[in-house]
C-alpha positions in Angstrom: 18.8 54.5 27.6 16.1 53.5 25.0 13.2 55.8 24.4 9.8 54.2 24.6 7.0 55.2 22.3 3.5 53.7 22.2 1.8 53.0 18.9 -1.6 52.2 17.6 -1.8 50.1 14.4 -5.2 51.2 13.1 -6.6 50.4 9.7 -8.2 53.2 7.8 -11.8 53.8 8.8 -11.4 52.0 12.1 -12.1 55.1 14.2 -8.4 56.0 14.8 -9.0 59.7 15.1 -12.0 59.2 17.4 -9.9 57.0 19.7 -7.1 59.5 19.7 -9.5 62.4 20.5 -11.2 60.4 23.2 -7.9 59.6 24.9 -6.8 63.2 24.6 -10.1 64.4 26.3 -9.6 61.9 29.1 -6.1 63.3 29.8 -7.4 66.9 29.8 -10.0 65.9 32.4 -7.2 64.4 34.5 -5.4 67.7 34.5 -2.9 67.0 31.7 -2.0 69.0 28.6 -2.0 67.4 25.2 -0.3 68.1 21.8 -2.0 66.5 18.8 0.1 66.5 15.6 -1.7 65.8 12.3 -0.5 65.8 8.7 -2.8 68.5 7.2 -4.7 71.6 8.1 -7.9 70.0 6.8 -7.6 67.1 9.2 -6.9 69.4 12.1 -10.0 71.5 11.3 -12.2 68.4 11.0 -10.8 66.9 14.3 -11.3 70.1 16.3 -14.8 70.6 15.0 -15.9 67.0 15.4 -14.5 66.2 18.8 -13.3 69.2 20.8 -16.3 71.6 20.8 -16.7 71.1 24.6 -13.0 70.8 25.4 -10.6 73.6 25.8 -8.3 73.6 22.8 -6.1 75.8 20.6 -5.4 75.4 16.9 -2.3 77.0 15.4 -1.5 76.9 11.7 -1.0 79.1 8.7 -4.7 80.1 8.6 -4.5 81.9 12.0 -0.8 82.9 12.3 -0.2 86.4 10.9 3.4 86.4 12.1 4.3 83.0 10.8 3.2 79.6 12.0 6.5 78.6 13.6 7.0 81.9 15.4 3.3 81.8 16.7 3.7 78.2 18.0 7.0 79.1 19.8 5.5 82.2 21.4 2.5 80.2 22.5 4.6 77.4 24.1 6.4 80.0 26.2 3.0 81.2 27.6 0.3 78.6 26.9 -3.2 78.5 28.3 -2.7 77.8 32.0 -5.6 75.3 32.2 -5.3 71.7 30.9 -6.1 71.8 27.2 -5.3 70.4 23.7 -3.0 72.1 21.2 -3.3 71.0 17.5 -0.5 71.7 15.0 0.7 70.1 11.7 3.7 67.7 11.5 5.4 70.2 9.1 5.3 72.9 11.8 6.4 70.5 14.6 9.4 69.2 12.8 10.6 72.7 12.0 10.3 74.1 15.5 13.8 75.2 16.6 12.9 74.4 20.2 10.0 73.0 22.1 9.6 74.7 25.5 8.8 72.6 28.6 8.5 69.2 26.7 7.9 67.2 29.9 4.5 68.9 30.4 3.0 67.6 27.2 1.5 64.3 26.2 1.9 63.9 22.4 -0.4 62.1 19.9 1.0 61.8 16.4 -1.9 61.1 14.0 -0.6 59.3 10.9 3.0 58.0 10.7 5.3 60.7 9.5 8.1 60.0 7.0 11.5 59.9 8.7 13.8 60.2 5.7 14.2 63.0 3.2 16.3 63.4 0.1 18.0 66.5 -1.2 18.8 65.7 -4.8 19.3 68.7 -7.1 21.4 69.8 -10.1 23.9 72.2 -8.5 27.1 72.2 -10.6 27.5 76.0 -10.3 25.7 77.1 -7.1 26.5 74.2 -4.7 29.2 76.2 -3.0 26.5 78.1 -1.2 26.4 75.2 1.2 29.2 72.8 0.3 31.8 75.4 1.2 30.7 74.9 4.8 30.2 71.1 4.8 32.5 68.2 5.3 32.0 64.5 6.1 33.3 61.8 8.4 33.8 58.5 6.5 31.5 55.7 7.7 32.6 52.6 5.9 33.5 52.4 2.2 30.9 54.4 0.4 29.0 56.8 2.7 30.0 59.6 5.0 28.2 61.5 7.8 28.1 65.1 6.6 28.2 68.0 9.0 28.7 71.8 9.0 32.2 73.0 9.4 31.1 76.6 10.1 27.8 76.8 12.1 27.6 80.6 11.8 27.9 80.6 8.0 25.4 77.7 7.7 23.0 79.6 9.9 23.4 82.7 7.7 22.4 80.5 4.7 19.5 79.1 6.6 18.1 82.5 7.5 18.9 84.2 4.1 15.8 83.1 2.2 13.9 86.1 3.6 16.4 88.4 1.8 17.3 86.2 -1.1 14.5 83.9 -2.4 16.8 82.5 -5.1 18.5 80.4 -2.4 15.4 79.2 -0.6 16.1 75.5 -1.5 19.6 75.8 0.1 18.1 77.6 3.1 15.9 74.6 3.8 18.9 72.3 3.4 21.0 74.5 5.7 18.3 74.4 8.5 18.4 70.6 8.4 22.2 70.7 8.8 22.1 72.8 12.0 18.9 72.1 13.8 20.1 68.8 15.4 17.1 66.7 14.4 18.6 65.0 11.4 21.6 62.8 10.5 22.8 63.6 7.0 24.8 61.4 4.7 26.5 61.7 1.4 28.0 59.2 -1.1 31.6 60.4 -0.6 32.7 59.9 -4.2 29.7 61.7 -5.7 30.1 64.5 -3.2 33.9 64.9 -3.9 33.2 64.8 -7.6 30.7 67.6 -7.3 33.2 69.8 -5.4 35.9 69.0 -8.0 33.6 69.8 -10.9 33.1 66.2 -12.1 29.5 65.8 -10.9 26.5 68.0 -11.4 24.2 66.7 -8.7 24.2 67.6 -5.0 22.7 64.6 -3.2 22.3 64.4 0.6 20.3 61.8 2.5 18.6 62.9 5.7 17.4 60.6 8.5 15.1 62.2 11.2 16.3 61.3 14.7 13.9 59.9 17.3 15.2 62.6 19.7 12.5 64.9 18.2 9.9 62.9 20.2 12.0 62.3 23.3 11.5 64.2 26.6 7.7 64.5 26.4 5.4 63.1 29.2 4.3 60.4 26.8 4.2 59.7 23.0 1.6 57.7 21.1 1.8 57.3 17.3 -1.4 56.3 15.4 -1.2 54.9 11.9 -2.1 52.0 9.5 0.4 49.2 8.8 2.7 50.7 11.4 5.4 48.0 11.4 5.8 48.5 7.6 6.7 52.2 7.9 10.2 53.6 7.7 9.7 55.2 11.1 9.3 51.9 12.7 12.0 50.1 10.7 14.6 52.8 11.0 14.0 54.0 14.6 13.8 50.3 15.8 17.5 50.1 14.8 18.2 53.1 17.0 17.5 53.6 20.7 13.7 53.3 20.5 11.4 50.6 21.9 7.9 50.5 20.5 4.9 49.3 22.6 1.6 48.4 21.0 -1.2 50.2 22.7 -4.3 48.1 23.5 -7.9 48.7 24.3 -8.2 52.2 22.9 -11.7 51.8 21.4 -11.1 51.0 17.7 -14.2 49.8 15.7 -12.1 47.0 14.2 -8.4 46.0 13.8 -8.8 44.4 10.3 -10.8 45.2 7.2 -13.8 42.9 7.3 -15.5 43.8 4.0 -12.9 42.5 1.6 -15.3 40.2 -0.1 -16.9 43.3 -1.7 -13.6 44.3 -3.4 -12.2 43.4 -6.8 -8.6 44.4 -7.4 -7.8 44.8 -11.1 -4.2 45.0 -12.2 -2.6 46.1 -15.4 0.9 44.5 -15.7 2.8 41.5 -14.3 6.0 43.7 -14.1 6.6 46.1 -11.2 5.4 49.6 -11.9 7.8 52.6 -12.2 8.1 55.9 -14.0 10.6 54.3 -16.3 8.3 51.5 -17.3 5.3 53.8 -17.4 7.0 56.1 -19.8 6.0 59.7 -20.7 2.7 61.2 -19.9 1.1 60.2 -23.2 2.9 56.9 -23.6 1.3 53.8 -25.1 1.7 52.1 -21.7 -0.6 54.6 -19.9 -3.0 54.7 -22.8 -3.3 50.9 -22.8 -3.8 50.8 -19.0 -6.5 53.6 -19.0 -8.3 52.1 -22.0 -8.5 48.7 -20.2 -9.8 50.4 -17.0 -12.5 52.3 -18.9 -13.8 49.1 -20.5 -14.5 47.8 -17.0 -15.8 51.1 -15.5 -17.9 52.2 -18.5 -19.7 55.2 -16.9 -19.1 54.7 -13.1 -17.9 57.6 -10.9 -14.3 57.1 -10.1 -11.5 58.5 -7.9 -8.0 58.5 -9.4 -4.4 59.3 -8.3 -1.3 60.0 -10.5 2.1 61.6 -10.4 2.3 65.4 -10.7 3.5 65.2 -14.3 0.1 63.9 -15.3 -1.7 67.3 -15.2 -4.9 66.5 -17.0 -7.3 63.6 -16.6 -6.2 60.7 -18.8 -9.8 59.5 -19.1 -12.0 59.9 -22.1 -14.1 62.7 -20.5 -11.4 64.9 -18.9 -13.8 67.8 -18.4 -16.2 65.8 -16.2 -15.0 66.5 -12.6 -18.0 64.7 -11.1 -17.3 61.5 -13.0 -13.6 61.4 -12.5 -12.3 63.0 -9.4 -8.6 63.4 -8.7 -7.1 62.8 -5.2 -3.7 64.1 -4.1 -1.1 61.4 -3.6 -1.2 62.0 0.1 -5.0 62.1 0.8 -5.0 61.7 4.6 -8.2 63.2 6.1 -10.2 63.4 2.8 -13.3 61.4 3.7 -16.0 63.2 1.8 -16.0 60.7 -1.1 -16.7 57.5 0.8 -20.5 57.9 0.3 -20.5 58.3 -3.5 -17.5 56.6 -5.0 -17.0 52.8 -5.2 -14.1 52.9 -7.6 -10.6 54.2 -7.5 -7.8 54.0 -10.1 -4.1 54.4 -9.4 -1.6 55.5 -12.0 1.0 56.7 -9.5 4.6 55.6 -9.8 6.2 56.6 -6.5 9.4 54.8 -6.3 12.4 56.7 -5.0 15.5 57.1 -7.3 17.8 54.1 -7.6 20.5 55.6 -5.5 18.1 56.0 -2.6 17.5 52.2 -2.7 21.3 51.7 -2.5 21.5 54.1 0.5 18.6 52.3 2.3 20.2 49.0 1.6 23.3 50.3 3.4 20.9 50.9 6.4 19.6 47.3 6.1 16.3 48.4 4.6 15.4 46.2 1.6 14.1 47.4 -1.7 10.7 45.8 -1.0 10.5 47.4 2.4 11.2 50.8 0.9 8.6 50.4 -1.9 6.0 49.1 0.6 6.4 52.2 2.8 6.1 54.6 -0.1 4.3 53.3 -3.1 2.1 50.7 -1.5 1.1 52.7 1.5 0.1 55.7 -0.6 -2.2 53.6 -2.8 -3.7 52.0 0.3 -4.5 55.4 1.9 -6.1 56.4 -1.4 -8.3 53.3 -1.6 -9.6 54.2 1.9 -11.1 57.5 0.5 -13.8 55.5 -1.4 -16.7 53.5 0.0 -14.5 50.6 1.2 -14.0 52.8 4.2 -17.8 52.6 5.1 -18.4 49.2 6.6 -22.2 49.7 6.2 -21.9 50.2 2.4 -22.4 46.9 0.7 -21.9 48.1 -2.9 -19.3 46.2 -4.9 -16.0 48.1 -5.0 -13.3 48.1 -7.6 -9.7 49.1 -7.3 -7.4 49.4 -10.3 -3.6 49.3 -9.8 -0.8 49.1 -12.4 1.0 46.0 -11.2 0.4 42.5 -9.9 2.7 42.7 -6.9 0.7 45.7 -5.5 -2.6 43.9 -6.2 -1.5 40.8 -4.2 -0.3 43.0 -1.3 -3.7 44.6 -1.2 -5.5 41.2 -1.4 -3.7 40.2 1.9 -5.0 43.3 3.6 -8.6 43.0 2.2 -9.3 39.3 3.0 -11.8 37.8 0.7 -11.1 40.2 -2.2 -10.2 38.8 -5.7 -7.4 39.8 -8.1 -8.3 40.1 -11.8 -6.0 41.1 -14.7 -7.0 43.8 -17.1 -7.3 43.1 -20.8 -4.0 44.6 -21.9 -1.8 43.1 -24.7 1.2 41.4 -23.1 3.8 43.2 -25.3 2.7 46.8 -24.3 5.3 47.2 -21.6 8.2 45.4 -23.3 11.3 47.6 -23.0 13.7 47.9 -25.8 17.0 46.3 -25.0 19.9 48.8 -25.2 22.3 48.1 -28.1 25.5 48.1 -26.1 28.4 46.0 -27.0 28.8 42.5 -25.6 31.0 42.5 -22.5 31.7 38.7 -22.2 32.6 36.3 -24.9 30.8 33.4 -23.3 28.6 32.4 -20.4 31.7 30.8 -18.7 33.5 34.2 -18.8 30.5 35.9 -17.4 30.3 33.3 -14.5 34.0 33.7 -13.7 33.6 37.5 -13.6 30.6 37.2 -11.3 32.5 35.0 -8.9 35.4 37.3 -8.8 33.1 40.3 -8.1 31.4 38.3 -5.3 34.7 37.6 -3.6 35.7 41.3 -3.7 32.3 42.3 -2.4 32.6 40.0 0.6 36.0 41.3 1.4 34.7 44.9 1.1 31.8 44.2 3.3 34.0 42.8 6.1 36.4 45.8 5.7 33.4 48.2 5.8 32.2 46.6 9.1 35.7 47.1 10.6 35.8 50.6 9.3 32.4 51.4 10.9 33.6 50.1 14.3 36.9 52.1 14.1 35.4 55.3 12.7 32.4 55.4 15.0 34.6 54.9 18.0 36.9 57.6 16.9 34.0 59.9 16.1 32.5 59.5 19.5 35.8 60.4 21.1 36.2 63.5 19.0 34.7 66.4 20.8 36.0 69.1 18.5 34.7 67.6 15.2 31.1 66.8 14.1 28.4 65.8 16.6 28.5 62.2 17.9 26.6 59.5 16.0 23.8 58.5 18.3 22.3 55.1 17.7 24.1 54.6 14.4 22.8 51.8 12.2 
């Protein structure tokens, strides 16, 4: 039976949190109990102070949990306030709860769409046996396998060992994912086997969060911008989940209507990535920042960048009032919308190439994955400046590294214009590697391409047959790994 989740596709600044809080208060007045899950402690604090002063509520997070947030929430759920009320916790706490007591008594509001995939990708040529000794996989097609623990007790010991041995904290987090039942985990079988045989140094495991984490509650409503572009929607829609768009919840607007105030400047025609960006002090970054500063002159500006860019790249790095840095995940930071009309993105947030290959296996295209990561982060950052305030009629400027992102933003902010920055066209040209020529002629290259295409088509058909056969056998196997529910 399919799960049914409601969702609200709410643009930033449209009053999403107000609508969520108002709906929660209505439910409490009707005698219901509500769980609100938000991404940050800051957002929880602001929500509770702004909307629930006259409504019975409880906030549990690291600021008020002496015995640990997870433990405090678990104890509370066993003996909560008896009257109808609202409980506010972070998504990080929710996803790590071993068990949620009496789910059916709670109506759940998820504020901001959480990420439903995670990647464990660490050099582990020596230490990987800490977990791989207790892991195996069931082959799913030609390349990937569903990985599972062969010894639950040992895996649990690893999961709980970080309190005694902080050196294996990373493995403890991985072990918890392998045993808590909320995730499906996959490996590239060859890479995994090569690691165990000493021919590969990297331990790579792909985790997909299962929709069962939100099943069993009285109701579930997820609030977020560009909802149908998120990985949660795209991946869970392929599983046993039906999404219903909620209507009439009191948003101020459903589309941005001040796009004519926005100019979107872009740096390069090529797609942006860490590889093309180069090192922190590369000529590419310098050329981009120089071009931005020529336009901004002395205006106050917000900016975002990858963590490896520690210091401000602007000409006055010591001026925190002029150039203010945002985190790459700035949800709930709304204090800058009254002073800042400009924002610059330097961030390159693409997943590694092998993640694109894995997602392609799940029928998620490269553009879909980039949109849900890179594009959405920049969009959320833009909404921290004055574009969020519909009454502010100042001109606004957004600076992004690449043309594709600029055009995507232009569609969202109808009436905006896209303008190239003044950067020499040869700045981002990559050196061609000097490897030897593989084919003697174009005809040889074409013949090789056609031969590979035929093999790929045969492999794809064989993989489909393998999936059917392996999945059926897997479901029938009660002594092996857990059944694959709603496999892609």
